[in-house]
N, C-alpha and C positions, 0 to 999 in steps of 0.2 A: 154343725154349730156344734165344740166343747157345751156338753150338759154341767147344769149347774145343782152343787150337793145342797142341803140343810143339814146342818149337820146340829144336832140341839146333844148329840152325849158321842163323843168320837176314845177310839184307842189310837192314841201315840206311841210309833216303835224309836225310840232310839238307842242308838251304837253305843256302846262305853269309849269306843274312843274321842267323842266329842268329850268328856269328861275327861281323856287323859292330857298327860303335857308330854316334850319330850323323855323327860328325867324321870319324872315320879308317873306313878298310878292313877291318882288322883291328885290333879290339875282342881282347884278349890275356887279359883279367877274362875275359872271353863264350868267349873259346878254352877255357879251362882251367876253367872251369863244367861248358862240356861235355865236356869230358879222363875229365873226375872222374864225370858220369853213364855213360860209355861203361866205365869200369875198374869203377863196379859193378855193370855187366849185365858185362864176360867174367871179374869176381871167383861169378860164376853156374855156369861150366862151360862157357857157350854160346861157341861159334865161329861169332864179329863178320866181318864186309866193311862198310867205308862206300862208299858214295857219298856226295861234298860235292859244294853245287852252288858258282857263284860271282857270285853278284846281287848281293852285296855289295860286288865289284869293279866287275866290271862286267856287264851281262845285251847276250846276240851281238842279240837280235830287238828291243830298247833302240836299239841302235848303229846297226839299222838303220832305224830309224823318225828320227834323225838325220842319215841321207845313209851312212852307211860301206853298205856291200857285204855281205849275208848273210850270205857265208862269211870275208868276213873279222870281222866284227863278232864270226859265232862260232867261231871259232879265238881272236880277241878274248880270251872269256869262259869256252875252252876253259881258257886258261892261267892267270886267275884260279879257276877250281878247279884249280888244283895250288899256285897258294900257299898256300891255302886247308890243302889236305893236308897243306903239308910247317908250315903252324900248327899242325895238331891231333899231325901226328905228332913236334911238338917238346915241347907238352903230356902227351901219351898215356907217352912215353920218361921224363921228371922223373916222374911216376906210378909208374913203376917194367913198364912193360907191353910188349914188344916187340911194335915196330909196323916195319907193312914201306907204301912206298907204293909203288904201281904206275899207271903213266902207259898211256894209251891212244898219246902220241905219245912216238913215242923222242923221251927226254930223259936219255939215261945218267951225266948230270953232278950230278944233282938225284937222280933215282929208278932202278927199276927199269922196264924194259918189262912191260907188261901181258903175263904168256903164262899161259893157265888154267892147265896144268898145277905150272904154280911156284906164280902161287896161292893153288889145291889143296893144296903144300904146305906154303906157306905155313899157310896156316889151318887143317891136319893136324899143325900141330909150336905149335900154339895160339898164333900171332903174329896179333893182329890187323893185319888189312888192309886201307887205304886206294886207294881207286880211285880217281884223276884221268884229266882229260882228257875226261869225255865216253863216248862211244863212238868219239873222235878223226873225227869226220864233221860236217860242218857240216848241219846241219837238220835236228836231231836232240836233244832237250832230254837234260838231264840223271838226267829221269824215266826215260824213255825208255832211256840208261844203266844205273840203275837193274835195270831189269825183264830186260834182256838179262844183265846179271852176275848178280843171282839166279837167272836157267836157268841160265849155264854152271856155274855154280858147285853148284848141286845144290841153295839155298838152299829153307831147310822155310818159310820168311817171310820176304816185303817188307815193312817198317818206314817209312811216311813218318810223320818227324819234324814234324811243324807249330806252330805259336802257336796251334791252336784245339784242342781236347777229344777231337773228328772231327770225320764229317761229318753236316751241319745239313739238315732241310729248304731251309730259303734262309739265305741271308747274316746270321749272328750280328752280324755288326757293321752293317749296318742296318736288322736285325731283334729287339730281348731277346725277344720270343717265340719265337724258331726252337726248331724241334726237335731233340735231336744223334738220329740215326740209330744201332743198335748190331749191327746187320748188310740189307749187300745182298746183292745181287751182281753179278755184273759187267757183265756187259747191262744192267741199272738205271742205272749209273755212268755206261755207254755212251749208254744213252738218254736218261737226262735230260739228259746235259751237263753233272754236276756238275761239272765242270772240278779235281777237288782232282789229279789226271792226266791227261795228258794220253794221246788215245787209244789209238794206238801202245803205252804202255806199258800202256793197260791188257790190252789185246786177247794185248799179249805175255805176259803173266800169263796170263791168260787158258787161251789156250791150251797152257802148260804147266803148272797146275794150282797155280801157286803163289796165296796168297790172299796179300791185301795190306792191314797194320790200321796204319787213319789215328789219329795221337794226340799229344798235345800232349807234343813235347820239352821247350817249356819250363820245365812245373812238377815240379820236383826229386823221384825218384825213380821215375818214372813207367816208364823205362822195365824196371828192372830190375824194379817190381811183376807190369808186363804177363808179363815172363818167371817170377816164380813163379806165375801163375798170374789176377791180378786180370781183370776183362773194365772196362778201361779200351778208351776211344778204339772205331773202327767200323773193323769187320770186315770183308772183300772175296773175298766166292771166290763 
């Protein structure tokens, strides 16, 4: 039987792609939708931190394939995450959620620098914290940043919001008969190279005992339903 989690503090990793549109890098209708999902989860009393990706604006790894030096491309990607974080903060504050953006890169005119104790203070005061800029270093993904921040803030779980319902035995896009897996071990994810998160992120979670829940963030209400005890998505533990 799949185990149930009591999550009082979570770190949500959301991809930048869910905030983008077909022709614009930030689609504010999408931003407002996901801000609403976060507010519904916040209203349950759960403490929330968010690490947002920047893939809707620029992917550092993709830039390197186009001849841009990897370090430069990754720096551009980190800036993309900060744009997304500011857009999400604006939408959340319009909904009445007190929000702070903290960046791994010094950017005092736009956001606070990430300082662990300050982040914990915000969270304990019921502020929703958006952590942007990745780890502040090239060669590390925002998945790794999410795992690192989850460990630093002592999150009860890392939620990975995706466009699919969980982890499948094979790609559900190419194989309509693919079966979703309810629970996996960290070692299963690493051994089978399932690709839901990079290996560094999974290893960090394993070493710090942080369960990962992979779920469909696009479906309305899923985040709140998981916090209320529904067994949605796949748990990695």
